[in-house]
C-alpha positions in Angstrom: 202.3 145.2 13.8 202.2 149.0 13.5 200.9 151.1 16.4 197.6 153.0 15.9 199.7 156.2 16.1 202.0 155.2 13.2 199.0 154.0 11.1 197.3 157.4 11.7 200.5 159.2 10.6 200.9 157.0 7.5 197.2 157.6 6.5 197.7 161.3 6.9 200.8 161.4 4.8 199.1 159.2 2.1 196.2 161.6 1.7 198.5 164.7 1.8 201.2 163.4 -0.6 198.6 161.9 -3.0 197.0 165.3 -3.4 200.4 166.9 -4.0 201.6 164.3 -6.5 198.4 164.5 -8.5 198.1 168.3 -8.6 201.0 170.5 -7.7 203.8 168.3 -9.0 202.0 166.5 -11.9 204.4 166.2 -14.8 207.3 168.1 -13.2 209.0 165.0 -11.8 208.9 163.3 -15.2 210.2 166.4 -17.0 213.1 166.6 -14.6 214.2 163.0 -14.1 213.1 161.0 -17.1 216.1 160.1 -19.1 218.8 161.3 -16.7 220.0 157.8 -16.3 222.4 157.0 -19.2 224.8 154.2 -19.9 227.9 154.2 -22.1 227.4 152.2 -25.3 230.3 152.7 -27.7 232.6 155.2 -29.5 232.4 156.2 -33.2 234.3 158.5 -35.4 233.4 162.2 -35.1 231.0 163.7 -37.7 230.4 167.4 -38.4 227.7 168.6 -36.0 228.5 166.3 -33.1 228.8 167.9 -29.7 232.5 168.6 -29.0 231.8 167.8 -25.3 231.2 164.2 -26.3 234.7 163.7 -27.8 236.7 160.9 -26.2 240.1 162.5 -26.1 242.0 159.4 -25.0 240.7 157.3 -27.9 241.1 160.2 -30.3 244.8 160.7 -29.3 245.5 157.0 -29.6 243.9 156.6 -33.1 245.0 160.0 -34.4 241.5 161.2 -35.4 238.5 162.4 -33.3 236.0 159.9 -31.8 232.9 160.6 -29.8 231.3 158.7 -27.0 227.8 157.4 -27.5 225.3 156.8 -24.7 221.9 155.1 -24.5 219.2 156.3 -22.3 218.1 153.8 -19.6 214.5 152.6 -19.8 213.9 153.2 -16.2 215.2 155.5 -13.4 216.3 154.3 -10.0 215.4 156.7 -7.2 217.3 156.2 -3.9 216.1 157.8 -0.7 219.1 158.2 1.6 217.5 159.2 4.9 219.1 160.4 8.1 217.5 158.5 11.0 219.8 160.0 13.7 218.5 161.3 17.1 218.7 164.9 16.0 215.6 164.2 13.8 213.5 164.1 17.0 213.9 167.9 17.4 211.1 170.3 16.4 209.5 173.5 17.6 206.7 173.5 15.0 203.9 171.2 14.1 206.4 168.6 12.7 209.6 167.2 13.9 212.5 167.0 11.5 212.2 163.3 11.1 208.5 163.7 10.3 209.3 166.3 7.7 212.0 163.9 6.3 209.4 161.1 6.0 207.0 163.5 4.2 209.7 164.5 1.7 210.6 160.8 1.0 206.9 159.9 0.6 206.3 162.6 -2.0 209.4 161.5 -3.9 208.5 157.8 -3.7 204.9 158.3 -4.9 206.2 160.5 -7.8 208.7 157.8 -8.8 206.2 154.9 -8.6 203.7 156.9 -10.6 206.3 157.3 -13.3 207.1 153.5 -13.2 210.5 154.0 -11.7 212.2 151.9 -9.1 212.5 153.2 -5.5 215.0 152.1 -2.9 216.1 153.4 0.5 219.1 153.6 2.7 218.3 154.5 6.4 221.4 155.6 8.3 222.7 157.0 11.5 226.4 156.8 12.2 226.2 153.5 10.4 223.9 152.1 7.6 220.9 150.8 9.6 218.9 149.4 6.8 219.1 148.9 3.0 215.9 148.4 1.0 216.8 147.4 -2.6 215.1 149.4 -5.3 211.9 147.9 -6.8 208.8 148.9 -8.6 205.2 148.8 -7.4 202.9 150.5 -4.9 203.3 147.7 -2.4 207.0 148.3 -2.3 206.6 152.0 -1.9 204.3 151.4 1.1 207.0 149.2 2.6 209.5 152.0 2.3 207.2 154.6 3.8 206.2 152.3 6.7 209.9 151.6 7.5 210.6 155.4 7.7 207.8 155.9 10.2 208.3 152.8 12.2 212.0 152.0 12.1 213.9 152.1 15.4 217.6 152.8 14.7 220.2 151.2 16.9 222.5 154.3 17.0 222.0 158.0 17.5 224.8 159.7 15.7 225.2 160.8 12.1 227.9 159.7 9.5 227.0 161.0 6.0 230.3 159.7 4.6 229.4 156.1 5.5 225.9 156.4 4.0 227.1 157.9 0.7 230.0 155.4 0.5 227.5 152.6 0.9 225.3 154.0 -1.8 228.3 154.1 -4.2 229.1 150.4 -3.5 225.6 148.9 -3.5 224.1 150.8 -6.5 226.0 149.9 -9.6 223.7 151.6 -12.0 223.3 155.4 -12.0 220.6 156.7 -9.7 218.9 159.9 -8.8 219.6 159.9 -5.0 218.1 162.2 -2.5 220.2 162.7 0.6 217.7 163.8 3.3 219.5 165.1 6.4 220.2 168.0 8.7 223.8 167.5 7.8 225.0 167.5 11.4 228.1 165.5 10.4 231.7 166.1 9.4 234.2 164.9 6.9 231.7 163.9 4.2 232.6 166.4 1.4 235.2 164.3 -0.3 232.9 161.3 -0.4 230.0 163.4 -1.8 232.3 164.6 -4.6 233.4 161.0 -5.4 229.9 159.4 -5.5 228.3 162.4 -7.3 230.5 161.6 -10.3 228.5 158.4 -10.8 225.1 159.1 -9.3 223.0 162.3 -9.4 223.1 163.3 -5.7 220.6 165.9 -4.5 220.9 167.2 -1.0 217.8 167.9 1.0 218.8 170.1 3.9 216.4 169.9 6.9 216.2 172.6 9.6 213.9 173.9 12.3 213.5 177.5 13.3 214.2 176.7 16.9 217.7 175.6 16.0 218.8 179.2 15.2 217.8 181.1 18.4 217.5 180.9 22.1 214.4 182.1 24.0 215.0 184.9 26.6 214.3 182.4 29.4 217.1 182.5 31.9 219.4 179.5 32.5 218.6 176.7 30.1 219.8 173.1 30.3 220.5 172.0 26.7 221.2 168.5 25.5 222.8 167.2 22.3 220.3 164.6 21.1 223.0 162.6 19.3 225.7 162.5 22.0 223.6 163.0 25.1 226.0 165.7 26.3 224.3 168.3 28.5 225.3 171.9 29.1 223.9 175.1 30.6 223.3 178.3 28.7 222.4 181.7 30.1 219.7 182.6 27.6 218.9 185.8 29.4 222.3 187.2 28.3 222.0 189.0 25.0 225.6 188.2 24.0 225.0 184.5 24.6 221.9 184.5 22.4 223.7 186.4 19.7 226.8 184.1 19.6 224.5 181.1 19.6 222.5 182.4 16.6 225.7 183.4 14.7 227.2 179.9 15.3 224.1 178.0 14.1 223.7 180.2 11.0 227.4 179.7 10.2 227.0 175.9 10.5 224.0 175.9 8.3 225.7 178.1 5.7 228.7 175.7 5.7 226.4 172.8 5.1 224.8 174.5 2.1 228.3 175.4 0.7 229.5 171.8 1.2 226.6 170.4 -0.7 227.0 172.8 -3.6 230.7 172.4 -3.7 230.2 168.7 -4.4 228.3 169.7 -7.6 225.0 168.8 -6.0 221.7 170.6 -6.0 220.5 171.7 -2.5 216.9 171.7 -1.5 216.4 173.7 1.7 213.4 172.6 3.8 212.4 174.1 7.1 209.8 172.4 9.4 207.9 175.6 9.6 207.4 175.7 5.8 205.7 173.7 3.2 207.4 170.5 1.9 205.3 170.6 -1.2 206.3 174.2 -2.0 210.0 173.5 -1.5 209.9 170.5 -3.8 207.7 172.1 -6.4 210.0 175.2 -6.5 213.0 172.9 -7.0 211.4 170.9 -9.8 210.4 174.1 -11.6 213.9 175.3 -11.3 215.2 172.0 -12.8 212.7 172.2 -15.7 213.9 175.8 -16.5 217.5 174.7 -16.3 217.0 171.9 -18.8 215.7 174.3 -21.5 
C-alpha cells in the first residue's frame, strides 16, 4: 500500500506531466525517436546513389566488389529509464529534491513513450542494480514504473554507474533509447558508457542542485556525505574555503559533462531550481533540428 504522501506526489506529477506531454512536447518525442531503432537485415551489391557510409568494407574486400549493409526500421521503440536511486538524491535546496526531479523527468519520458505506443522499462540502481522492470506497453505498466520510482526503498546508498550501464547492455538485447538519469557522482564509468553506447542510444540526464556549488557564509558547518555517511567540518566564514569549495564542485560538474559527451552521448542538464519541461523541450527541439 502506498502512503498518502506518495499518492499525493504521484497525482501531482500525473497532472503536471500530462499537461506537458499534451502541449509543450506534443509531436517532438515522435519526431526525435521514432525510427531510431534499426536492425541489420542483409547486404547487397552497391548501386550508384547508395550512401558510401553504408558500405560493408569487410564483405567488399572479401568479394572484390562493393557491397552495402541494409537495415530495417523496428516497428516499435524501447525506452529504458536508468535511474540513480542513491542517497545523494535526497539532497535539495529548492522546492524539489534531486530524486523528485529525477522522478518527474522519468514520468514525462514514460508518458511520452506510452502515448507513442512504445515500450517502457526501468533500471533502478545505487552501487548495485536494485530493481529491473522489463519493458512493456500500456498505461498500467507506466503507472507501475512511476510508482516504483516514488515508493522504492533502495538497500544501498552509493552510486555505481558502470554496473548499471553494464547491466543494461546485458539485459536489453534489442537497441534502446536509454535515459541515464543521475547526478553522476560516480567514478570509472566512462569506458562502459562508450561500450554500451555503440549498441544503445544512451542519453545522459545530469541532475544538480544550486546548493551543491556554494557554501553559505554561516561559520563552522558540519557537512555529511549522504552516500558514505562521512562527516567533516568546514569553515564557511572563510572566503578562501568557500571559493575552493565552489571551484571544486564546478570542476566535478564540468568533468561529468565532458565524460558524458566523450562517450558520444547527448547530455541534458537539469537543475532542481529550473523547469524540467523546459530542459526536455529544449533538448527535443535541438534533436529535431539536428535530424534535418
